[in-house]
MARMARLUM-763335 format. One record per residue (C-alpha): x, y, z; residue in one letter. Coordinates in steps of 0.001 Angstrom, whole numbers, plus 524288, in hexadecimal, padded with zeros to 5 digits. Each point is the difference from the previous one (the first is absolute). Example, Ala and Ser with C-alpha at 12.3 -4.5 7.8 and 13.67 -1.06 7.14 Angstrom:
+-------+-------+-------+------+
!  east ! north !    up ! resn !
+-------+-------+-------+------+
! 8300C ! 7EE6C ! 81E78 !    A !
! 8055A ! 80D70 ! 7FD6C !    S !
+-------+-------+-------+------+
// end
This chain:
+-------+-------+-------+------+
!  east ! north !    up ! resn !
+-------+-------+-------+------+
! F305E ! E8303 ! 44BFC !    M !
! 80B6F ! 80959 ! 7FF50 !    F !
! 80579 ! 80517 ! 7F36A !    E !
! 80ADC ! 809B2 ! 7FD30 !    S !
! 7FF93 ! 80B7F ! 80970 !    A !
! 7FE65 ! 808F4 ! 7F41F !    D !
! 7F216 ! 7FB00 ! 7FF4D !    Y !
! 7F42C ! 80274 ! 8087E !    G !
! 7F3DA ! 7F7D3 ! 80247 !    F !
! 7F1CF ! 80158 ! 7FC58 !    T !
! 7F489 ! 7F9CD ! 806F0 !    S !
! 7FF56 ! 7F5CD ! 7F560 !    G !
! 80E34 ! 7FC51 ! 801B8 !    G !
! 80445 ! 805D3 ! 7F307 !    A !
! 80CFD ! 806DE ! 7FF0C !    Q !
! 7FFF0 ! 80E8F ! 7FDE3 !    T !
! 80B93 ! 808FC ! 7FE61 !    R !
! 8015D ! 807B3 ! 80CA5 !    A !
! 800AD ! 80ECE ! 7FE9A !    P !
! 80BA9 ! 80726 ! 805D3 !    P !
! 7FECD ! 8035A ! 80E61 !    S !
! 7F9B4 ! 80CED ! 8038B !    R !
! 80C9C ! 805FB ! 80539 !    P !
! 806D8 ! 7FCAA ! 7F33D !    L !
! 7F4CD ! 80583 ! 7F7D3 !    R !
! 7FFFC ! 80C98 ! 807CF !    R !
! 80E95 ! 801EC ! 7FE4C !    R !
! 7FFB0 ! 7FDD3 ! 7F154 !    L !
! 7F299 ! 8055A ! 7FC7C !    G !
! 80343 ! 80DFE ! 803BB !    A !
! 80B55 ! 800E5 ! 7F65C !    L !
! 80032 ! 802C7 ! 7F159 !    P !
! 7FF96 ! 7F3B7 ! 7F7C6 !    L !
! 80D66 ! 80268 ! 7F9DF !    S !
! 80621 ! 80172 ! 80D55 !    L !
! 7F94A ! 7F3CF ! 804E7 !    V !
! 805AD ! 7F852 ! 7F49F !    I !
! 80D7F ! 8051F ! 80330 !    G !
! 7FEB0 ! 7FC7B ! 80E48 !    I !
! 7FB8B ! 7F23B ! 7FCC8 !    L !
! 80C5D ! 7FE27 ! 7F801 !    H !
! 8087D ! 804B1 ! 80B2B !    L !
! 7F972 ! 7F9B5 ! 80BC4 !    V !
! 803AB ! 7F213 ! 80346 !    S !
! 7F677 ! 7F656 ! 7FA12 !    C !
! 801B6 ! 7F768 ! 80BD5 !    N !
! 7FAA4 ! 80A23 ! 80965 !    S !
! 7F3CE ! 801F5 ! 7F7B2 !    I !
! 7FDCD ! 7F175 ! 7FE9E !    R !
! 80143 ! 7FE52 ! 80EB3 !    Q !
! 7F5F5 ! 80A96 ! 802AE !    E !
! 7F685 ! 7FA37 ! 7F649 !    L !
! 8020E ! 7F276 ! 805B9 !    A !
! 7FDC1 ! 8049B ! 80DE3 !    A !
! 7F3B6 ! 80752 ! 7FC1A !    D !
! 7FA0B ! 7F4B2 ! 7F874 !    A !
! 8043A ! 7F5DA ! 809FA !    G !
! 7FA40 ! 807D5 ! 80B38 !    G !
! 7F2EA ! 800F4 ! 7F92E !    A !
! 80078 ! 7F16B ! 7FD72 !    G !
! 802A2 ! 7FCDC ! 80E4C !    L !
! 7F4CC ! 808A4 ! 8045F !    A !
! 7F6BD ! 7F8D5 ! 7F6E2 !    A !
! 804C5 ! 7F2A2 ! 80445 !    L !
! 7FF16 ! 803D7 ! 80E58 !    S !
! 7F190 ! 80307 ! 7FE5B !    A !
! 7FC92 ! 7F372 ! 7F8C4 !    A !
! 7F3C9 ! 7F912 ! 80536 !    P !
! 807B5 ! 7F3D6 ! 803BB !    D !
! 80A19 ! 807F9 ! 807A8 !    A !
! 7F775 ! 801D7 ! 80C0C !    E !
! 805F8 ! 7FBD2 ! 80D1C !    P !
! 7FC13 ! 7F23F ! 803B4 !    F !
! 7F925 ! 80467 ! 80C83 !    W !
! 7FAFB ! 80CE7 ! 7FACD !    G !
! 80256 ! 80DD1 ! 80513 !    C !
! 7FD11 ! 8045B ! 80DD6 !    E !
! 7F37A ! 807E8 ! 8014A !    A !
! 7FD1B ! 808D8 ! 806CA !    P !
! 80D2F ! 80617 ! 7FDAE !    A !
! 809C6 ! 8084F ! 8073D !    L !
! 8037A ! 80D48 ! 7FA26 !    P !
! 80A64 ! 8006F ! 7F57A !    L !
! 80D7F ! 7FE2E ! 805EB !    G !
! 7FB11 ! 7FCE5 ! 80DBD !    A !
! 806C6 ! 7F2B4 ! 7FF8B !    F !
! 80E3C ! 7FE06 ! 7FBEA !    H !
! 805A1 ! 7F305 ! 7FB8F !    V !
! 80EE4 ! 800E0 ! 80113 !    V !
! 8078C ! 7F568 ! 7F8C8 !    V !
! 80E83 ! 7FD72 ! 80190 !    S !
! 80685 ! 7F98B ! 7F452 !    T !
! 80CD3 ! 7FF38 ! 7F8B7 !    F !
! 7FCA3 ! 800FA ! 7F197 !    N !
! 7F13D ! 802C2 ! 7FF93 !    A !
! 7FD96 ! 7F467 ! 7F72E !    E !
! 7F1C2 ! 8002F ! 7FB5B !    P !
! 7FF5F ! 7F132 ! 7FECE !    E !
! 80224 ! 7FF64 ! 80EA0 !    Q !
! 7F848 ! 80BDF ! 804B5 !    L !
! 7F3E3 ! 80124 ! 7F78B !    L !
! 7FA59 ! 7F250 ! 8025B !    P !
! 7FD95 ! 8030B ! 80E57 !    W !
! 7FEA8 ! 80EEB ! 80023 !    I !
! 7F549 ! 7FF2B ! 7F5C3 !    W !
! 7F6D5 ! 7F8B6 ! 80922 !    H !
! 8019C ! 807FA ! 80C61 !    L !
! 7F2F3 ! 80688 ! 7FD2B !    G !
! 80317 ! 80B73 ! 80918 !    L !
! 7F813 ! 80A6D ! 7F920 !    T !
! 806D0 ! 80D3A ! 7FE63 !    N !
! 80C90 ! 7FB4E ! 80682 !    A !
! 80D23 ! 80592 ! 7FBDD !    D !
! 80A08 ! 7F569 ! 7FCFF !    V !
! 80E50 ! 803FE ! 80152 !    Y !
! 80A37 ! 7F6B0 ! 7FA9E !    V !
! 80DFF ! 80371 ! 803C4 !    Y !
! 80AB1 ! 7F959 ! 7F808 !    H !
! 80ECC ! 7FFF7 ! 801C6 !    R !
! 804FB ! 800F5 ! 7F1FD !    L !
! 8082F ! 80AF5 ! 7FA6D !    E !
! 7F769 ! 80894 ! 7F779 !    V !
! 80657 ! 80455 ! 7F328 !    P !
! 80382 ! 80E52 ! 80016 !    G !
! 7FFA1 ! 80178 ! 80ED0 !    R !
! 80C25 ! 80189 ! 8081C !    S !
! 80182 ! 7F78C ! 80BF5 !    S !
! 80A49 ! 7FBC3 ! 8098F !    S !
! 7FB3E ! 7F203 ! 7FEFE !    S !
! 8088F ! 7F578 ! 7FA5B !    T !
! 7F464 ! 7F6EB ! 7FE64 !    G !
! 7F99C ! 7FA37 ! 7F404 !    S !
! 7FBBA ! 80870 ! 7F4B6 !    S !
! 7F511 ! 7FF15 ! 7F60A !    S !
! 8000F ! 80422 ! 7F1C0 !    S !
! 7F2BF ! 80662 ! 801FA !    T !
! 7F902 ! 80694 ! 80B37 !    D !
! 7F771 ! 7F56C ! 80649 !    P !
! 7F54E ! 80A3E ! 8019B !    A !
! 7FEFB ! 80143 ! 7F135 !    S !
! 7FC1E ! 7F1AF ! 7FF42 !    L !
! 7F36F ! 8030B ! 8077C !    Y !
! 7FCCE ! 80CDD ! 7F948 !    R !
! 7F1D5 ! 8000C ! 7FBA0 !    G !
! 7FC42 ! 7F476 ! 808A8 !    L !
! 7F378 ! 80232 ! 8079A !    A !
! 7FE28 ! 7F75E ! 80BEB !    L !
! 7F202 ! 7FB81 ! 802A2 !    P !
! 7F716 ! 80592 ! 80A80 !    C !
! 80537 ! 80DBF ! 7FE15 !    G !
! 80D14 ! 7FC4E ! 80616 !    M !
! 80B3B ! 808B6 ! 7FBAD !    R !
! 80DCA ! 7FAF1 ! 7FDAB !    L !
! 80D02 ! 806EB ! 801EF !    Q !
! 80CF9 ! 7F94D ! 7FD37 !    V !
! 80B63 ! 80703 ! 80685 !    L !
! 80EB6 ! 7FDC7 ! 8015C !    P !
! 8069D ! 7FF62 ! 80D4C !    L !
! 80EC6 ! 8005B ! 80012 !    L !
! 809EC ! 7FC5B ! 8048D !    P !
! 7FC00 ! 7F1C9 ! 800B1 !    N !
! 80139 ! 7FE8A ! 80EA3 !    K !
! 7F656 ! 7FCF4 ! 80AC0 !    G !
! 7F6A2 ! 7F762 ! 7F852 !    R !
! 7F1BC ! 80155 ! 8044F !    E !
! 80385 ! 807FE ! 80C24 !    A !
! 8056E ! 80AE0 ! 7F77C !    A !
! 7F401 ! 7FF97 ! 7F724 !    V !
! 7F5FC ! 80089 ! 80AE8 !    F !
! 8075C ! 80A78 ! 8078E !    L !
! 801E9 ! 8082F ! 7F3BB !    T !
! 7F164 ! 7FFD0 ! 7FDD9 !    H !
! 7FCFB ! 803B4 ! 80E0F !    L !
! 809BE ! 80B33 ! 7FFED !    V !
! 7FB1B ! 804FF ! 7F2E1 !    T !
! 7F1A0 ! 7FFA2 ! 803C1 !    H !
! 800D9 ! 80282 ! 80E8C !    Y !
! 7F981 ! 80D67 ! 7FF46 !    Q !
! 7F4D6 ! 7FA9A ! 7F7B3 !    Q !
! 7FE80 ! 7F1D5 ! 803B5 !    L !
! 7F4CF ! 7F812 ! 7FA4B !    P !
! 7F618 ! 7F9B4 ! 808F2 !    Q !
! 80734 ! 7F314 ! 7FF21 !    A !
! 80BE9 ! 7F9A9 ! 7F9F6 !    L !
! 802B5 ! 7F257 ! 7FB31 !    M !
! 80E89 ! 7FCBA ! 80057 !    L !
! 8031D ! 7F4A4 ! 7F6FA !    V !
! 80B5E ! 7F89F ! 7F9FF !    H !
! 80018 ! 7FDE3 ! 7F14E !    D !
! 7FBE2 ! 7F1C0 ! 8013F !    H !
! 7F31F ! 8050A ! 80550 !    G !
! 7F72E ! 7F57E ! 805B1 !    P !
! 807FF ! 7F3E6 ! 7FCB4 !    A !
! 80CD9 ! 7FD06 ! 806BB !    S !
! 80606 ! 7F83B ! 80B06 !    R !
! 7F92F ! 80922 ! 8099B !    H !
! 7F349 ! 802FC ! 7F8F0 !    S !
! 7F40A ! 7F8CB ! 7FB0D !    L !
! 7F778 ! 8062E ! 7F597 !    C !
! 7F2B3 ! 7FE1D ! 80641 !    G !
! 8031E ! 806A0 ! 80CFE !    P !
! 8077E ! 80AD8 ! 7F902 !    F !
! 7F47D ! 8041F ! 7F79D !    Y !
! 7F5E7 ! 7FDFB ! 80AC5 !    R !
! 80796 ! 80856 ! 8099A !    R !
! 8027C ! 80AE4 ! 7F637 !    A !
! 7F1A2 ! 800F8 ! 7FC84 !    R !
! 7FB9D ! 7FE2E ! 80E09 !    G !
! 808BD ! 80B38 ! 80446 !    Y !
! 7FAD6 ! 80873 ! 7F500 !    Y !
! 7F1F9 ! 7FD4B ! 8041A !    R !
! 803B9 ! 80282 ! 80E12 !    G !
! 8049F ! 80DBA ! 7FCAC !    L !
! 7F2A4 ! 802FD ! 7FA59 !    L !
! 7F932 ! 7F9EA ! 80BB2 !    E !
! 8085C ! 807F1 ! 80961 !    R !
! 7FC99 ! 80C69 ! 7F8A3 !    A !
! 7F186 ! 7FCEC ! 8017B !    E !
! 8018D ! 7FD7B ! 80E8D !    L !
! 807DC ! 80C81 ! 801BF !    A !
! 7F5A0 ! 807D4 ! 7F8D9 !    A !
! 7F58A ! 7FA13 ! 808A2 !    G !
! 807A0 ! 802E5 ! 80C62 !    A !
! 8023A ! 80DF4 ! 7FBB0 !    G !
! 7F1C7 ! 8022A ! 7FCAF !    A !
! 7FAB3 ! 7F9FD ! 80C58 !    G !
! 809B6 ! 80376 ! 80AA6 !    A !
! 807D6 ! 80B94 ! 7FB72 !    G !
! 80B08 ! 7F7C3 ! 7FADB !    G !
! 8080E ! 7F54A ! 80618 !    G !
! 80880 ! 7F423 ! 7FD24 !    P !
! 7FB97 ! 7F4F9 ! 7F739 !    V !
! 7FAC4 ! 7F4D9 ! 8085B !    R !
! 7FCA7 ! 7F45D ! 7F765 !    P !
! 7F61F ! 7F699 ! 805AF !    G !
! 80041 ! 7F140 ! 7FF73 !    K !
! 7F96B ! 80036 ! 7F2B7 !    Q !
! 809D1 ! 80997 ! 7FA2E !    H !
! 80A60 ! 7F60C ! 7FC75 !    V !
! 805B7 ! 807A6 ! 7F49D !    F !
! 800BD ! 80C92 ! 80808 !    A !
! 8074A ! 7F8FD ! 80AF7 !    R !
! 808ED ! 7F9AE ! 7F610 !    F !
! 8039C ! 80D1B ! 7F9EE !    A !
! 802C7 ! 80568 ! 80D8A !    G !
! 80BEA ! 7F729 ! 80122 !    M !
! 80D00 ! 7FEC7 ! 7F955 !    V !
! 7FD5F ! 7F3D0 ! 7F7DA !    V !
! 809E5 ! 7F667 ! 7FAC0 !    T !
! 7FEB2 ! 7FB40 ! 7F20A !    L !
! 808A3 ! 7F458 ! 80310 !    S !
! 7FABE ! 7F23D ! 801A0 !    S !
! 803A8 ! 7F203 ! 7FD2E !    G !
! 80D73 ! 80077 ! 80663 !    C !
! 806FC ! 7F35E ! 802D4 !    A !
! 80CFC ! 80554 ! 804B1 !    E !
! 808BE ! 7FA0F ! 80A5D !    T !
! 7FC81 ! 80B42 ! 8090F !    W !
! 7F150 ! 7FFB0 ! 7FD4E !    A !
! 7F886 ! 7F338 ! 7FFFF !    R !
! 7F200 ! 7FC89 ! 802AF !    G !
! 7F297 ! 80603 ! 7FE66 !    C !
! 8037E ! 80E44 ! 8023E !    C !
! 80BAB ! 7FEDE ! 7F6ED !    A !
! 7F668 ! 7FBC1 ! 7F581 !    A !
! 7F677 ! 80ACE ! 803A8 !    L !
! 8090D ! 80B83 ! 802C1 !    L !
! 80E3D ! 7FBFF ! 7FE1A !    C !
! 801A0 ! 802C7 ! 80E69 !    S !
! 805F7 ! 7F8FF ! 80B80 !    N !
! 7FA03 ! 80926 ! 80A21 !    S !
! 7F95F ! 7F5EF ! 808E3 !    P !
! 7F875 ! 809C6 ! 8084F !    A !
! 7F762 ! 803EC ! 7F485 !    A !
! 7FE20 ! 7F293 ! 7FA18 !    C !
! 7F257 ! 7FA94 ! 8029F !    P !
! 8042A ! 7F225 ! 7FCB6 !    F !
! 8058D ! 7FAD8 ! 80CB5 !    Q !
! 800E5 ! 7F2EF ! 806DA !    G !
! 7F874 ! 7F4B4 ! 7F9DA !    P !
! 7F9D7 ! 80988 ! 7F647 !    E !
! 80D19 ! 801F4 ! 7F97E !    A !
! 7FFDC ! 7F21A ! 7FAC4 !    A !
! 7F58D ! 802FE ! 7F5D6 !    N !
! 7FFC5 ! 80EF1 ! 80052 !    C !
! 7F2A7 ! 8016A ! 80651 !    T !
! 7FB8A ! 8092E ! 80AAE !    T !
! 7F388 ! 805BD ! 8058F !    A !
! 7FAED ! 80C5E ! 80658 !    E !
! 7F3E5 ! 8030B ! 80800 !    A !
! 7F412 ! 8034B ! 7F7B6 !    D !
! 7F2C0 ! 801E6 ! 8065F !    R !
! 7F923 ! 7FEAC ! 7F2DF !    R !
! 80507 ! 7F231 ! 7FE0B !    S !
! 7F7F5 ! 7F48C ! 8054E !    P !
! 80C6C ! 7FAA4 ! 8061E !    T !
! 80426 ! 80D23 ! 80587 !    G !
! 80C66 ! 7FF92 ! 7F7E7 !    Q !
! 80443 ! 80315 ! 7F23F !    R !
! 809A5 ! 7F6B3 ! 7F9F0 !    Q !
! 80B51 ! 80452 ! 7F767 !    F !
! 80787 ! 7F6FC ! 7F70B !    Y !
! 80BD4 ! 805CF ! 7F928 !    L !
! 7FE75 ! 7F7A8 ! 7F3CF !    H !
! 7F146 ! 8019E ! 7FE31 !    A !
! 7FC9F ! 800F9 ! 7F180 !    N !
! 80DFD ! 7FC2A ! 7FCC5 !    G !
! 80567 ! 80CAE ! 80587 !    Q !
! 80E87 ! 8008B ! 80341 !    Y !
! 801FA ! 7F3A3 ! 7F835 !    D !
! 80873 ! 802D4 ! 7F3F5 !    P !
! 7F84D ! 7F60F ! 7F825 !    R !
! 7F45B ! 80938 ! 800C1 !    Y !
! 804DF ! 80D8B ! 803BA !    D !
! 80ADB ! 7FF4E ! 7F5CC !    N !
! 7F88E ! 7F864 ! 7F5BC !    Q !
! 8014D ! 806CE ! 7F2E9 !    V !
! 7F32D ! 8062D ! 7FBBF !    V !
! 7FC03 ! 80634 ! 7F334 !    G !
! 7F4FF ! 80804 ! 7F9EA !    P !
! 7F219 ! 7FBF0 ! 802E2 !    G !
! 803C9 ! 7F847 ! 80C1D !    G !
! 8086C ! 7F655 ! 7F891 !    A !
! 80887 ! 7F79F ! 808C0 !    Q !
! 80C74 ! 7F918 ! 7FBFF !    Y !
! 805EE ! 7F3F6 ! 806A7 !    P !
! 80C5D ! 806EF ! 8042A !    V !
! 80425 ! 808BA ! 80B4A !    A !
! 80865 ! 80C06 ! 7FD9E !    L !
! 80C91 ! 80145 ! 807C5 !    I !
! 80441 ! 80DA4 ! 7FC13 !    R !
! 7FD2F ! 80A7F ! 7F5E9 !    Y !
! 80C31 ! 801AC ! 7F7B1 !    A !
! 80336 ! 804C1 ! 7F262 !    G !
! 809AB ! 7FADE ! 7F60D !    A !
! 80AF2 ! 808F3 ! 80494 !    A !
! 7FCC3 ! 7FF80 ! 80E72 !    H !
! 80B08 ! 7FCC6 ! 80962 !    R !
! 7F7BE ! 7F7BF ! 80935 !    S !
! 809AD ! 7F4D0 ! 7FED9 !    T !
! 80A50 ! 80945 ! 8057E !    E !
! 7F77E ! 806B5 ! 80A12 !    M !
! 80A3A ! 7FDEB ! 80A8B !    W !
! 80B5B ! 803EA ! 7F74C !    N !
! 802DD ! 80DBE ! 804D2 !    I !
! 80D14 ! 801C7 ! 7F940 !    S !
! 7FA97 ! 809AB ! 7F5F5 !    H !
! 7FB13 ! 808C2 ! 80B09 !    E !
! 80AA6 ! 7FD52 ! 809FA !    Y !
! 80C5F ! 7FBE2 ! 7F891 !    P !
! 80862 ! 7F6EC ! 80859 !    P !
! 80C7F ! 80761 ! 7FCD5 !    D !
! 7FAD5 ! 80CCF ! 805BA !    T !
! 803AF ! 80358 ! 80DEA !    Q !
! 7F418 ! 8024B ! 8089A !    R !
! 7FC32 ! 80038 ! 80E46 !    R !
! 7FD5A ! 7F2D6 ! 8063C !    S !
! 7F28B ! 7FA6B ! 80293 !    K !
! 80106 ! 80326 ! 80E7A !    D !
! 8045E ! 80DE6 ! 7FD5B !    E !
! 7F4CE ! 801DF ! 7F664 !    T !
! 7F5FB ! 7FB12 ! 809C2 !    L !
! 805AF ! 80884 ! 80ABC !    Q !
! 7FE59 ! 80C04 ! 7F76C !    L !
! 7F19E ! 7FC8A ! 7FE44 !    L !
! 7FE88 ! 7FE28 ! 80EA4 !    H !
! 8061F ! 80D48 ! 8027A !    D !
! 7F764 ! 80672 ! 7F5BA !    L !
! 7F39A ! 7FAA3 ! 80618 !    L !
! 804AB ! 80380 ! 80DA6 !    A !
! 80171 ! 80E39 ! 7FC03 !    R !
! 7F167 ! 80004 ! 7FD3C !    H !
! 7FCC7 ! 7F888 ! 80C89 !    D !
! 7F8DF ! 7F56A ! 7F86E !    T !
! 801B1 ! 7F56D ! 80A55 !    A !
! 7F8BF ! 807EC ! 80A45 !    A !
! 7F4EE ! 802F9 ! 7F6A1 !    Q !
! 7FE5B ! 7F244 ! 7FACF !    R !
! 7F1FB ! 7FB41 ! 801B6 !    R !
! 800E0 ! 7F1AE ! 7FC8A !    G !
! 808C2 ! 7F433 ! 7FE80 !    R !
! 7F919 ! 7F963 ! 7F4A8 !    F !
! 80800 ! 7FE79 ! 7F395 !    K !
! 7FE3B ! 7F994 ! 7F2D5 !    S !
! 809B8 ! 7FE7F ! 7F512 !    C !
! 80321 ! 80560 ! 7F5B0 !    C !
! 7FD78 ! 80EA2 ! 7FE2F !    A !
! 7F37B ! 7FD8F ! 7F86B !    S !
! 7F59F ! 80815 ! 806C5 !    L !
! 7F367 ! 807C7 ! 7FFDD !    L !
! 7FFC0 ! 80C1C ! 8088C !    L !
! 7F904 ! 80CFF ! 8015D !    R !
! 80541 ! 80DD4 ! 7FFD6 !    A !
! 7FDD7 ! 800B7 ! 80EBB !    E !
! 80994 ! 7F4E3 ! 801F3 !    H !
! 80A73 ! 806DF ! 7F800 !    V !
! 7FDEF ! 80CF5 ! 80714 !    R !
! 80326 ! 7F9F3 ! 80D12 !    R !
! 80DDA ! 8042D ! 7FC93 !    W !
! 805B1 ! 80C81 ! 7FA1F !    P !
! 804B0 ! 800BC ! 7F207 !    A !
! 80DD1 ! 8017A ! 80533 !    A !
! 8000E ! 7F1E8 ! 804E4 !    L !
! 7FC47 ! 7FACB ! 7F294 !    Y !
! 80A3D ! 808A3 ! 7F97B !    S !
! 80A78 ! 7FAAC ! 80911 !    E !
! 7FBA3 ! 7F1FD ! 7FDCB !    L !
! 8003A ! 8025A ! 7F14E !    L !
! 80DE1 ! 8054B ! 80078 !    A !
! 803EB ! 7F458 ! 8085C !    Y !
! 7F9E5 ! 7F613 ! 7F6B3 !    S !
! 806E2 ! 805B6 ! 7F40F !    M !
! 80D45 ! 80264 ! 8062D !    D !
! 809CF ! 7F89A ! 7F765 !    P !
! 8097F ! 7FECF ! 80B67 !    S !
! 7F6BF ! 7F748 ! 807B1 !    L !
! 7FDB2 ! 7F167 ! 8000E !    D !
! 7F466 ! 7F974 ! 7F957 !    Y !
! 7F8F7 ! 80044 ! 80D2B !    E !
! 7FCB1 ! 80E3D ! 7FCFF !    A !
! 7F5E1 ! 7FB0D ! 7F641 !    T !
! 7F7DC ! 7FBA1 ! 80BB5 !    K !
! 7FD54 ! 80DE0 ! 80495 !    A !
! 7F15A ! 7FD8B ! 7FE39 !    V !
! 7FE82 ! 7F158 ! 80202 !    S !
! 80752 ! 80150 ! 80CE4 !    G !
! 7F9DB ! 80B81 ! 80753 !    P !
! 7F3D8 ! 8020C ! 7F79A !    G !
! 7F63E ! 7F925 ! 808CA !    W !
! 8058E ! 8066D ! 80C32 !    A !
! 7FED1 ! 80D53 ! 7F990 !    L !
! 7F270 ! 7FEF2 ! 7FA48 !    W !
! 7F7B7 ! 7F697 ! 80809 !    A !
! 7F6A4 ! 8078F ! 808B7 !    E !
! 7FE96 ! 7F4C1 ! 80988 !    R !
! 803BE ! 7F1E8 ! 801D5 !    D !
! 7F823 ! 7F625 ! 7F862 !    Y !
! 7F572 ! 7F94D ! 807FB !    S !
! 7F9AA ! 7F2F2 ! 7FD4D !    R !
! 7F442 ! 80756 ! 7FA76 !    R !
! 808C1 ! 807DA ! 7F6CF !    D !
! 805C8 ! 7F39D ! 7FA5A !    V !
! 7F2A5 ! 7F9C3 ! 7FE7C !    L !
! 7FBAD ! 80C05 ! 7F853 !    D !
! 80901 ! 7FB27 ! 7F52F !    Y !
! 7F7A9 ! 7F3C4 ! 7FF52 !    L !
! 7F370 ! 807F2 ! 8008A !    R !
! 804A3 ! 807BF ! 7F43C !    V !
! 8034B ! 7F329 ! 7F93B !    D !
! 7F235 ! 7FB14 ! 8026B !    T !
! 7F9A1 ! 80C56 ! 7FAB0 !    R !
! 8088A ! 7FFDD ! 7F3D5 !    L !
! 8012E ! 7F15A ! 7FE10 !    K !
! 7FC6C ! 8012C ! 7F18F !    S !
! 80D80 ! 80605 ! 7FDD3 !    I !
! 80958 ! 7F4A9 ! 7FF02 !    Q !
! 80B81 ! 7FC0D ! 7F799 !    G !
! 80ACB ! 8067F ! 7F82B !    C !
! 7FC37 ! 8071D ! 7F36E !    P !
! 80651 ! 7F924 ! 7F477 !    A !
! 80C32 ! 8061A ! 7FA58 !    Q !
! 7FB24 ! 7FC7D ! 7F27D !    R !
! 7F223 ! 80390 ! 7FC07 !    W !
! 7FBB8 ! 805D3 ! 7F2F8 !    P !
! 7FE18 ! 80E4C ! 803AE !    A !
! 80CE5 ! 80093 ! 80753 !    L !
! 80748 ! 7F8F8 ! 7F53B !    Q !
! 7FB6D ! 80A37 ! 7F63B !    R !
! 8046A ! 80AE4 ! 808F9 !    L !
! 80D60 ! 7FA0F ! 80256 !    L !
! 801FC ! 7FD61 ! 7F18E !    A !
! 7FCA5 ! 80E21 ! 7FCF8 !    A !
! 8093F ! 80528 ! 80A6D !    M !
! 80B63 ! 7F78A ! 7FBD2 !    R !
! 7FD6F ! 80277 ! 7F196 !    G !
! 80059 ! 80EA0 ! 80204 !    R !
! 80C64 ! 7FEAD ! 80813 !    Q !
! 806A5 ! 7F810 ! 7F553 !    A !
! 7FC77 ! 80A0B ! 7F5BD !    Q !
! 804E1 ! 80B50 ! 80839 !    Q !
! 80CD3 ! 7F92E ! 802D9 !    E !
! 801CB ! 7FCB6 ! 7F19D !    G !
! 7FCA3 ! 80DBA ! 7FB50 !    A !
+-------+-------+-------+------+
// end
């Protein structure tokens, strides 16, 4: 329940008048009473009301965030990585909580830092952007919110509104290049549910990668203790460690004109060399590999085992306590989300503005990459759409910070065509993949699915704990805007 932001909450749900914030008390408490009275008559009542509202609302969000029924549906990962060792980087337009929180809440990536970059004008900040503006700073909407599992949230503006997710991801890499986390998760605002993503694989891969980082650390420590150091060499049983050694796509479930069949459903890829489903096996998405432990000498793989990669199961809406609803989610979207205009780029690239052509824009990217000799240093031909990835710091450091800075400037150049927004989805795999995908690498996706098969479905957009949080956030926003 959310009441006026001038009120706080007690454990019993009763309303209690919230005291002024500590900064406000410190400023006023050190002055003589007569002077304080004079100041209160002179200072704008609106500014005081806004500070009180923000203080009370923040405390309310913190309490609601920690409610017993607000736990992630699949729990928190344990053992855990150190604080800030894993970054989740989200590209969005307006940072709408109704769209972001339903899926971010259940990531379960303990101690991860979540960065949400939005493209709205922030009141009081100067910018050269001619994009959309907001009456309030989107970050203020989340103030006081505590994500579960010790995850920390930052909501940041990125202007001008050019470059879409490429500009967001490259901004983050350039900003953190000198102190990269162990791994990064690059994600669009729709998260696990879209035309190129199924919820089940998205969550299983994120958690599998997280566990793989821990497993790799254990193997590295063992190698260092026993042989004076050395590279991590995961064995056949170390599925998570092998998985976290790769650049991993979060995309799945594609049914595009350019990507059809089993590996389009598994990886959103049309790279035939890496696809294990070939020949007659492609008809029902089955394959096998040699396995001496099996009575038949082979281990069978079926893409849709346990309903995996079938939207009726991997996108089935799920709720608290394992509740399942007879509906599949297509996409996470809020009331003000522009998903119905996702291909309308006129607000970012106005049609009446003179820009370079598509071919000229692509040639500039080719020249940029050639200056860094990327073609000669490319290690693989595998590619998956659509700039939604998991990768380690070692993958990023294959290239100098200067390359990422140049790609960022390219992606946000207002004189270029929309093709500049593909500065990550285009060359990303060629830049970061350490090797070409093998048949075994692709089958490791299915091994991770098997080990984490209890994680399936899309978390509901509407469940009691989240509804209380969203009501509190929007109620506080309404009061601040009306103050």
